[in-house]
C-alpha positions in Angstrom: -42.0 -25.2 67.9 -43.8 -22.1 69.5 -46.7 -24.3 70.6 -44.3 -26.5 72.6 -42.8 -23.4 74.3 -46.3 -22.0 75.1 -47.3 -25.3 76.6 -44.2 -25.4 78.7 -44.7 -21.8 80.0 -48.4 -22.6 80.8 -47.4 -25.8 82.7 -44.6 -24.1 84.6 -46.9 -21.3 85.7 -49.6 -23.7 86.9 -52.1 -22.5 84.3 -52.2 -25.9 82.7 -52.4 -27.9 85.9 -54.8 -30.8 86.0 -58.0 -31.0 88.0 -58.1 -33.2 91.0 -60.3 -36.2 91.7 -61.1 -37.1 95.4 -63.2 -40.1 96.4 -65.9 -39.1 98.9 -67.6 -41.7 101.2 -71.3 -41.6 102.0 -74.1 -44.0 103.0 -72.7 -44.7 106.5 -69.4 -46.7 106.9 -68.2 -45.7 103.4 -70.9 -48.0 102.0 -70.8 -45.8 98.8 -68.0 -43.7 97.4 -68.2 -41.1 94.7 -65.3 -39.6 92.7 -65.6 -35.8 93.0 -63.8 -33.6 90.5 -62.3 -30.4 91.8 -61.3 -27.9 89.1 -58.0 -26.0 89.1 -60.1 -22.8 89.6 -61.7 -24.2 92.7 -58.4 -25.5 94.1 -56.8 -22.1 93.3 -59.5 -20.5 95.4 -58.7 -22.8 98.3 -55.0 -22.2 97.8 -55.5 -18.4 97.9 -57.6 -18.7 101.0 -55.0 -20.9 102.8 -52.1 -18.8 101.7 -53.7 -15.7 103.3 -53.2 -17.3 106.7 -50.5 -15.6 108.8 -49.9 -18.3 111.4 -51.1 -21.8 112.4 -54.1 -20.6 114.3 -55.3 -18.5 111.3 -54.6 -21.5 109.0 -57.0 -23.6 111.0 -59.7 -21.0 110.7 -59.1 -20.8 106.9 -59.0 -24.6 106.7 -62.4 -24.9 108.4 -63.8 -22.7 105.7 -61.9 -24.5 102.9 -63.2 -28.0 104.0 -66.7 -26.6 104.0 -66.3 -25.2 100.5 -64.8 -28.5 99.2 -67.8 -30.4 100.6 -70.2 -27.8 99.1 -68.6 -28.3 95.6 -68.8 -32.1 96.2 -72.5 -31.6 96.9 -73.0 -30.0 93.5 -71.8 -33.3 92.0 -73.4 -35.9 94.4 -76.1 -36.6 96.8 -74.0 -35.6 99.8 -75.6 -32.2 99.4 -78.4 -33.8 101.5 -76.1 -34.5 104.5 -77.0 -32.8 107.7 -74.9 -32.5 110.9 -74.8 -35.5 113.1 -76.6 -38.8 112.3 -80.2 -38.0 113.1 -81.1 -35.0 111.0 -80.6 -36.8 107.7 -83.6 -39.1 107.9 -83.4 -41.6 105.0 -82.0 -39.3 102.3 -79.5 -40.5 99.8 -76.0 -39.0 100.4 -76.1 -39.0 104.2 -72.8 -39.4 106.0 -71.8 -40.7 109.4 -68.5 -39.9 111.2 -66.7 -42.7 109.4 -67.7 -41.2 106.0 -66.6 -37.8 107.2 -63.4 -38.7 108.9 -62.3 -40.8 105.8 -63.4 -38.1 103.3 -62.1 -35.1 105.2 -58.7 -36.9 105.6 -58.6 -37.5 101.8 -59.4 -33.8 101.2 -56.7 -32.7 103.7 -54.2 -35.0 102.1 -55.0 -33.5 98.7 -54.3 -30.0 100.1 -51.1 -31.3 101.8 -49.9 -32.9 98.5 -50.4 -29.6 96.8 -48.3 -27.9 99.5 -51.3 -25.7 100.5 -50.8 -26.5 104.2 -47.9 -24.4 105.5 -48.3 -24.8 109.3 -49.9 -28.3 109.6 -49.5 -31.8 108.4 -52.3 -34.5 108.1 -52.2 -37.5 110.4 -54.4 -40.6 110.7 -58.0 -40.2 111.8 -58.7 -40.8 115.5 -61.7 -42.2 117.6 -63.2 -41.2 120.9 -65.6 -43.0 123.1 -66.0 -46.6 124.3 -65.2 -49.7 122.3 -68.8 -50.0 121.1 -69.9 -49.1 117.6 -72.7 -47.0 119.0 -70.5 -44.7 121.1 -67.4 -44.3 119.1 -66.9 -41.1 117.0 -64.2 -40.6 114.4 -62.5 -37.5 113.1 -59.8 -36.4 110.7 -56.7 -34.9 112.4 -54.0 -32.4 111.7 -51.0 -31.4 113.7 -48.9 -28.3 113.8 -45.5 -28.4 112.2 -43.4 -27.5 115.3 -40.4 -28.8 117.1 -41.1 -31.2 120.0 -44.6 -32.4 120.8 -46.8 -31.0 118.1 -50.3 -29.9 119.1 -53.0 -31.9 117.3 -56.5 -30.8 116.2 -59.5 -32.6 114.9 -61.1 -31.4 111.7 -64.6 -32.6 112.2 -67.1 -32.0 109.4 -69.6 -34.5 110.8 -71.0 -31.8 113.2 -72.3 -29.5 110.4 -74.6 -29.6 107.4 -73.0 -30.1 104.0 -71.0 -27.0 102.9 -70.6 -25.3 106.2 -67.2 -24.8 107.8 -65.8 -27.8 109.6 -65.3 -27.7 113.4 -61.7 -27.6 114.4 -60.9 -28.3 118.0 -57.8 -29.3 120.0 -57.7 -33.1 120.0 -57.5 -33.3 123.8 -60.8 -31.3 124.2 -62.5 -33.3 121.5 -61.5 -36.6 123.1 -63.3 -35.3 126.3 -66.5 -34.7 124.3 -66.1 -31.1 123.0 -68.0 -30.1 119.9 -71.5 -29.0 118.9 -74.4 -31.0 120.3 -75.9 -32.7 117.3 
């Protein structure tokens, strides 16, 4: 009987919570997908980081760091550790990622954080594209929006710009649509 009570107390406190699996795309166009296991310890670290945020702007800064950290941990389990910012620095390495891989995977990571109630000032929305209607000039990114009344400001969370494990670039959607972001 006491074992049941101990298990209940651990579960209620979150100590017995399960690890989380997230499918990460790579190989350009989500050609390959790898299931990445995030431990409760890793997710707890991300939760503490995000819960330290004092407002929406600060949460975006923390979220950039958190996304980078989640990708770094994914790189410990897969070839995406070889991914470099943009599409040209990768060469022919296994694990390289284009903007479709990044926008899809980053959205999945953000939805995982949202499902765990780690995002207090933002919600995850569908990825967006910028550019002309040609596969060579279109760029995709994950998107979040502030939880506010009226028209909520939206921001891209773009991990494609940076090498694996570095903080994602978070920009106002309107600026990103006009071409803002690092030159890679």
